[in-house]
Each structure stands twice: as C-alpha cells, then as structure tokens.
C-alpha positions, -999 to 999 in steps of 0.1 A, spaced: 22 -70 -70 10 -41 -93 -25 -24 -90 -41 -14 -122 -40 25 -126 -76 31 -122 -72 60 -96 -53 84 -119 -69 119 -118 -92 109 -91 -70 114 -60 -46 140 -46 -10 125 -45 13 128 -16 50 131 -18 76 117 6 113 121 10 139 92 14 136 81 49 104 97 57 80 75 76 45 71 56 30 53 87 42 32 115 33 0 130 3 6 153 -12 36 136 -47 37 128 -52 29 89 -77 48 69 -61 45 36 -40 22 15 -15 36 -12 -5 28 -46 28 39 -58 32 65 -86 69 66 -84 97 55 -59 100 26 -37 85 21 -2 102 -3 24 77 -22 45 92 -34 78 79 -54 110 99 -45 142 129 -34 122 130 -63 99 123 -55 60 96 -77 48 91 -62 14 101 -33 -9 73 -20 -30 78 -1 -62 59 16 -91 24 6 -96 26 -14 -64 3 -10 -34 4 -13 3 -18 -5 35 -46 -25 24 -47 -48 55 -57 -19 78 -85 -10 56 -97 -46 52 -94 -54 90 -102 -22 104 -71 -28 127 -40 -8 135 -11 -10 110 7 -43 112 38 -28 96 60 3 91 60 19 58 92 42 50 100 59 19 131 43 5 135 69 -24 115 100 -33 81 89 -34 47 99 -52 17 80 -36 -19 80 -42 -40 73 -11 -72 54 -15 -95 60 15 -117 35 30 -149 46 12 -130 47 -22 -116 12 -14 -151 -3 -4 -167 13 -37 -140 -3 -57 -144 -37 -43 -181 -34 -52 -181 -18 -84 -148 -35 -99 -144 -70 -93 -108 -71 -108 -97 -47 -82 -108 -68 -55 -91 -98 -71 -59 -80 -74 -59 -68 -38 -68 -105 -28 -37 -118 -49 -14 -94 -34 -25 -102 -1 -20 -140 -8 14 -134 -20 24 -115 10 11 -140 33 30 -167 14 62 -147 17 65 -144 -22 75 -106 -20 105 -88 -30 131 -82 -3 162 -61 -4 
C-alpha cells in the first residue's frame, strides 16, 4: 500500500545496500519507514510475507502497539528510506486524517493477507 508523499524534505533519508537488515524481529521499534526507492523484504521466521516497493511503508505496527518488531525487514535492492519516528507519526495521525486512514488500510490488507509476495 502506497503512502502519500507528505514527508519529502522533512526527514533525513537512510540508505541500505541489498541484503542489509533494516530491523530484525524482536528489535524495539521507534520508527516506521516509507520507501523512496528500492524494495524491502518483510519476513517472519525466515518466511517472506511481503515485498514492499517505492512509495510503500512498513514498520508501523511497532509504533502503533509500542511492542517489539514482529518481522525482519531486509533491503532486497539498494534502498532509500524515510524514517517516521513516533512523535511525527502521532502528529500526522492527529493532524492529517487521510494519513491515519491510509495506514489503517495498509494494516488491514496485511492482516487479510492481501500483500505482494515474491
């Protein structure tokens, strides 16, 4: 699910090389990410559950639940990611209703299993 590009020029981007782990299952989660370019593989216990591409997002569950990461995120290709920390996330949920709805729709799709797999 694509996230509207409302964070451009407001966040420092992070770059990851193919195969680099962005976060691992069990890590604490203080940011979610939007993908500027590249692809990120999300896996649970070694099984790929989703491939997220440009304009997609991931890592939101740790912000919403304040729980450790439930999946491992690995750069599938060269990636440029924009982190969204918990304070910015909460601000956007309060100030931009379409942002909150977009994240909820993405969560719903993931829970229903309507995600892109390899």
